[in-house]
KEKE-3310 file (N, C-alpha, C; in steps of 0.2 Angstrom, whole numbers, plus 5000, padded with zeros to 4 digits):
npx = (5487:5497:5489:5482:5493:5497:5486:5487:5499:5497:5488:5495:5505:5497:5492:5504:5508:5496:5498:5510:5507:5498:5507:5514:5505:5503:5515:5516:5506:5509:5521:5517:5513:5500:5491:5486:5481:5472:5474:5467:5473:5477:5486:5499:5505:5521:5526:5526:5537:5540:5551:5559:5562:5549:5549:5548:5532:5529:5516:5509:5500:5490:5479:5464:5468:5477:5491:5502:5517:5518:5525:5535:5541:5553:5553:5554:5548:5530:5515:5499:5483:5474:5479:5489:5507:5519:5533:5547:5558:5573:5587:5580:5570:5554:5548:5538:5526:5518:5504:5494:5480:5469:5454:5449:5439:5423:5411:5402:5409:5417:5429:5438:5450:5462:5473:5484:5500:5511:5528:5542:5559:5575:5591:5590:5585:5568:5558:5549:5532:5522:5507:5501:5488:5476:5485:5494:5489:5494:5498:5487:5482:5484:5470:5468:5475:5477:5480:5496:5498:5490:5481:5465:5457:5442:5433:5430:5434:5444:5458:5469:5482:5494:5508:5517:5533:5546:5564:5582:5589:5592:5592:5598:5591:5592:5594:5581:5568:5551:5540:5527:5516:5506:5502:5489:5481:5473:5479:5494:5508:5523:5529:5541:5546:5558:5563:5562:5576)
npy = (5819:5821:5825:5812:5805:5812:5809:5795:5794:5801:5793:5781:5786:5789:5777:5771:5779:5778:5765:5765:5773:5765:5754:5761:5764:5751:5747:5757:5753:5739:5741:5747:5737:5732:5720:5717:5706:5692:5675:5659:5649:5641:5646:5636:5629:5625:5609:5605:5598:5588:5592:5582:5565:5552:5537:5519:5514:5526:5539:5550:5564:5575:5589:5581:5569:5553:5544:5530:5520:5505:5492:5481:5469:5458:5448:5434:5424:5422:5416:5421:5425:5421:5409:5409:5408:5421:5428:5440:5448:5442:5444:5452:5457:5457:5471:5473:5484:5490:5499:5511:5521:5535:5545:5556:5565:5574:5564:5572:5582:5591:5598:5583:5578:5571:5566:5556:5550:5536:5533:5522:5524:5519:5519:5532:5531:5530:5516:5503:5501:5487:5477:5466:5459:5448:5450:5442:5428:5434:5446:5457:5466:5483:5493:5505:5508:5515:5518:5521:5521:5530:5536:5541:5549:5549:5558:5551:5538:5523:5514:5499:5490:5482:5487:5484:5483:5482:5479:5479:5462:5457:5468:5484:5489:5501:5510:5513:5523:5528:5537:5549:5558:5572:5581:5582:5584:5592:5599:5603:5592:5583:5568:5558:5541:5531:5514:5501:5491)
npz = (5236:5246:5257:5261:5264:5275:5283:5285:5291:5302:5309:5311:5320:5330:5334:5338:5350:5357:5361:5367:5379:5385:5388:5397:5408:5412:5417:5428:5436:5439:5446:5456:5464:5461:5453:5436:5431:5437:5446:5446:5453:5468:5482:5487:5501:5509:5515:5533:5541:5557:5570:5573:5568:5572:5583:5579:5585:5591:5591:5580:5581:5574:5573:5572:5568:5570:5568:5568:5566:5571:5570:5561:5548:5540:5526:5515:5503:5505:5510:5505:5511:5503:5498:5489:5484:5486:5480:5482:5470:5464:5475:5483:5497:5505:5514:5528:5534:5549:5551:5559:5559:5563:5562:5572:5572:5570:5563:5553:5549:5536:5525:5519:5530:5530:5518:5512:5507:5509:5509:5507:5512:5509:5513:5509:5497:5488:5490:5480:5482:5485:5481:5489:5491:5500:5509:5524:5535:5547:5544:5538:5524:5522:5523:5517:5505:5490:5472:5471:5484:5492:5504:5510:5522:5533:5544:5560:5555:5556:5553:5551:5547:5535:5525:5511:5505:5493:5495:5496:5499:5516:5524:5531:5544:5552:5541:5536:5532:5536:5528:5530:5520:5520:5509:5502:5511:5526:5540:5529:5530:5533:5540:5547:5551:5561:5561:5574:5580)
capx = (5491:5500:5484:5481:5499:5497:5481:5489:5505:5494:5484:5501:5508:5492:5492:5509:5506:5491:5501:5515:5502:5495:5512:5517:5501:5503:5521:5515:5501:5512:5527:5514:5510:5494:5492:5479:5478:5472:5475:5462:5477:5477:5493:5501:5510:5526:5525:5529:5539:5541:5558:5563:5558:5546:5552:5543:5528:5526:5511:5508:5493:5490:5473:5461:5473:5482:5494:5508:5520:5518:5528:5539:5544:5556:5551:5555:5541:5525:5509:5494:5477:5471:5482:5494:5513:5522:5541:5551:5562:5580:5591:5577:5565:5548:5548:5531:5526:5512:5502:5487:5477:5462:5453:5445:5434:5416:5410:5399:5414:5420:5432:5442:5456:5469:5474:5492:5505:5517:5534:5547:5565:5580:5598:5589:5581:5562:5557:5543:5528:5519:5501:5500:5481:5473:5489:5495:5485:5496:5499:5483:5484:5482:5464:5467:5479:5474:5484:5502:5498:5487:5476:5460:5454:5437:5432:5427:5437:5450:5462:5474:5485:5502:5510:5523:5538:5552:5570:5587:5589:5596:5593:5600:5585:5593:5594:5575:5563:5545:5538:5519:5516:5499:5502:5483:5476:5473:5484:5499:5513:5526:5532:5546:5547:5563:5561:5567:5582)
capy = (5813:5824:5824:5806:5803:5815:5806:5789:5795:5803:5787:5777:5789:5789:5770:5771:5784:5775:5758:5768:5776:5758:5751:5765:5763:5744:5747:5760:5749:5733:5743:5749:5731:5729:5716:5718:5699:5687:5669:5656:5644:5643:5646:5629:5629:5619:5605:5607:5592:5589:5594:5575:5558:5548:5530:5515:5514:5532:5541:5557:5568:5582:5590:5575:5563:5549:5539:5527:5514:5501:5486:5479:5462:5457:5441:5432:5421:5422:5413:5425:5422:5417:5402:5409:5410:5426:5429:5446:5447:5439:5449:5457:5455:5461:5475:5474:5491:5489:5505:5512:5528:5537:5553:5556:5572:5573:5561:5576:5587:5592:5593:5577:5581:5568:5562:5556:5544:5533:5530:5519:5526:5514:5522:5538:5530:5527:5508:5502:5497:5480:5476:5459:5458:5451:5449:5435:5427:5436:5453:5458:5471:5490:5493:5512:5509:5516:5519:5525:5520:5535:5534:5546:5547:5553:5559:5544:5532:5520:5510:5496:5485:5481:5490:5480:5487:5478:5482:5474:5457:5457:5475:5486:5492:5508:5515:5513:5528:5527:5544:5551:5564:5573:5586:5583:5585:5599:5604:5600:5591:5577:5565:5552:5536:5526:5507:5498:5486)
capz = (5238:5253:5262:5262:5266:5282:5287:5286:5295:5309:5311:5313:5326:5335:5337:5343:5355:5363:5363:5372:5385:5388:5392:5403:5413:5415:5421:5434:5440:5442:5449:5463:5467:5459:5446:5431:5430:5443:5445:5450:5456:5475:5485:5490:5506:5509:5521:5539:5545:5563:5571:5572:5566:5577:5583:5579:5591:5593:5588:5577:5583:5571:5574:5573:5565:5574:5565:5571:5563:5576:5568:5554:5548:5534:5524:5508:5501:5509:5508:5506:5514:5497:5497:5483:5486:5482:5482:5480:5465:5465:5478:5486:5501:5507:5521:5529:5539:5551:5551:5562:5558:5566:5561:5579:5571:5570:5556:5548:5546:5529:5520:5522:5533:5529:5512:5513:5504:5513:5506:5512:5510:5511:5512:5506:5490:5488:5488:5477:5486:5482:5483:5492:5494:5505:5514:5525:5541:5552:5542:5534:5520:5523:5519:5514:5501:5483:5469:5474:5491:5495:5509:5511:5528:5533:5552:5562:5551:5558:5548:5554:5542:5534:5519:5509:5500:5490:5498:5495:5504:5521:5524:5538:5546:5554:5536:5534:5535:5533:5528:5529:5517:5520:5505:5500:5517:5529:5537:5526:5533:5532:5546:5547:5557:5560:5564:5579:5577)
cpx = (5494:5495:5483:5487:5500:5492:5484:5495:5502:5490:5490:5503:5503:5491:5498:5509:5502:5494:5506:5512:5500:5500:5514:5512:5502:5509:5520:5511:5505:5518:5523:5511:5503:5495:5485:5477:5478:5473:5470:5466:5478:5484:5495:5506:5514:5525:5528:5531:5541:5548:5563:5559:5556:5549:5546:5539:5525:5520:5511:5501:5495:5482:5468:5464:5477:5484:5500:5510:5521:5522:5531:5541:5547:5555:5554:5549:5537:5519:5503:5488:5474:5474:5487:5501:5516:5529:5543:5555:5569:5584:5587:5572:5559:5549:5541:5531:5518:5510:5494:5486:5471:5461:5448:5439:5427:5414:5405:5403:5416:5424:5436:5448:5463:5469:5481:5494:5510:5522:5540:5554:5571:5587:5597:5586:5574:5562:5550:5538:5524:5513:5501:5493:5479:5479:5490:5490:5488:5498:5494:5485:5481:5476:5464:5472:5476:5481:5490:5502:5495:5482:5471:5457:5448:5435:5428:5430:5443:5453:5468:5476:5493:5503:5516:5527:5544:5559:5575:5587:5594:5598:5595:5595:5587:5594:5586:5572:5557:5542:5530:5519:5509:5499:5494:5478:5476:5475:5490:5505:5516:5530:5536:5545:5554:5561:5566:5571:5579)
cpy = (5815:5823:5818:5803:5805:5812:5799:5789:5797:5797:5783:5780:5789:5783:5769:5774:5781:5769:5761:5770:5770:5755:5754:5764:5756:5744:5751:5757:5743:5736:5744:5743:5729:5725:5717:5710:5695:5680:5664:5650:5646:5642:5639:5631:5624:5614:5607:5601:5594:5590:5587:5569:5555:5540:5526:5514:5520:5535:5548:5559:5575:5584:5584:5569:5560:5544:5536:5521:5510:5494:5486:5472:5462:5449:5440:5430:5421:5418:5418:5422:5419:5411:5402:5411:5416:5427:5436:5444:5444:5444:5454:5454:5459:5464:5476:5480:5490:5497:5506:5519:5529:5544:5553:5562:5569:5571:5566:5581:5586:5598:5587:5580:5579:5564:5561:5550:5542:5530:5528:5522:5521:5517:5529:5537:5527:5520:5508:5498:5492:5479:5468:5458:5450:5452:5443:5434:5432:5444:5454:5465:5478:5491:5500:5513:5510:5516:5523:5525:5527:5533:5541:5544:5552:5554:5553:5537:5530:5514:5506:5490:5486:5483:5486:5483:5482:5482:5477:5469:5459:5465:5477:5491:5500:5512:5515:5519:5528:5535:5545:5557:5567:5580:5587:5584:5592:5597:5600:5599:5584:5574:5558:5547:5532:5519:5506:5492:5480)
cpz = (5246:5258:5265:5266:5274:5286:5290:5292:5302:5313:5314:5319:5332:5339:5342:5350:5360:5365:5369:5379:5389:5392:5397:5409:5416:5420:5428:5439:5443:5447:5457:5467:5466:5452:5442:5430:5436:5441:5450:5454:5464:5477:5489:5495:5507:5515:5527:5542:5552:5565:5570:5570:5573:5577:5583:5585:5594:5589:5586:5579:5579:5570:5576:5571:5569:5569:5568:5567:5569:5575:5562:5554:5541:5532:5517:5505:5506:5506:5510:5508:5508:5495:5492:5487:5482:5485:5479:5475:5468:5469:5482:5492:5503:5514:5522:5535:5542:5554:5554:5560:5560:5564:5567:5578:5571:5563:5551:5546:5540:5529:5523:5525:5532:5522:5510:5509:5509:5509:5510:5509:5513:5509:5507:5500:5492:5485:5485:5482:5482:5485:5483:5495:5494:5511:5517:5531:5546:5551:5536:5529:5523:5520:5516:5509:5494:5480:5471:5481:5494:5499:5510:5518:5530:5542:5554:5559:5555:5554:5552:5549:5540:5527:5518:5504:5499:5492:5496:5500:5509:5523:5531:5540:5549:5548:5533:5537:5531:5533:5525:5526:5516:5516:5503:5505:5520:5537:5533:5530:5531:5539:5544:5552:5555:5564:5570:5577:5579)
residu = (UNK:UNK:UNK:UNK:UNK:UNK:UNK:UNK:UNK:UNK:UNK:UNK:UNK:UNK:UNK:UNK:UNK:UNK:UNK:UNK:UNK:UNK:UNK:UNK:UNK:UNK:UNK:UNK:UNK:UNK:UNK:UNK:UNK:UNK:UNK:UNK:UNK:UNK:UNK:UNK:UNK:UNK:UNK:UNK:UNK:UNK:UNK:UNK:UNK:UNK:UNK:UNK:UNK:UNK:UNK:UNK:UNK:UNK:UNK:UNK:UNK:UNK:UNK:UNK:UNK:UNK:UNK:UNK:UNK:UNK:UNK:UNK:UNK:UNK:UNK:UNK:UNK:UNK:UNK:UNK:UNK:UNK:UNK:UNK:UNK:UNK:UNK:UNK:UNK:UNK:UNK:UNK:UNK:UNK:UNK:UNK:UNK:UNK:UNK:UNK:UNK:UNK:UNK:UNK:UNK:UNK:UNK:UNK:UNK:UNK:UNK:UNK:UNK:UNK:UNK:UNK:UNK:UNK:UNK:UNK:UNK:UNK:UNK:UNK:UNK:UNK:UNK:UNK:UNK:UNK:UNK:UNK:UNK:UNK:UNK:UNK:UNK:UNK:UNK:UNK:UNK:UNK:UNK:UNK:UNK:UNK:UNK:UNK:UNK:UNK:UNK:UNK:UNK:UNK:UNK:UNK:UNK:UNK:UNK:UNK:UNK:UNK:UNK:UNK:UNK:UNK:UNK:UNK:UNK:UNK:UNK:UNK:UNK:UNK:UNK:UNK:UNK:UNK:UNK:UNK:UNK:UNK:UNK:UNK:UNK:UNK:UNK:UNK:UNK:UNK:UNK:UNK:UNK:UNK:UNK:UNK:UNK)
# end
């Protein structure tokens, strides 16, 4: 009986010693800056905003991408090209943003260099975008707007149209900021525009 107790105790002590050695080795390796585990998750770089917002009419040029906010309009009820009339909610207005974008790169180039979202801020708060397809006779809808108003640009593409947002009625345009966020594109960046009074 004593022999089997000694054997069992020896096994337990051996397992504990082995575990302690493994733990010490792990600490020594990780303290030296080497990780035993690897991650398949890529490093995501923070966006690099430009030093100052651009004014309405000024063009952003990043690599082959050219984007500009070239106009805006504030409306109440509008008649769409389809003949339907659409009105904003009570106490609100529609703010239309005229946007142009072009990827001047080689059409055979991959990957996609621009995959951006446009957000409109009023007094620092994001405002809801509205899909008013196909737009009005004077303000055709932005053709690149997908769910969440994300736009994917391929080399050689050019887009021109109007994005629509709901904002409080009688807005003070000096408190509007239009932001382009190219976090899904290459390179990653954000850019703000202010609107002309």
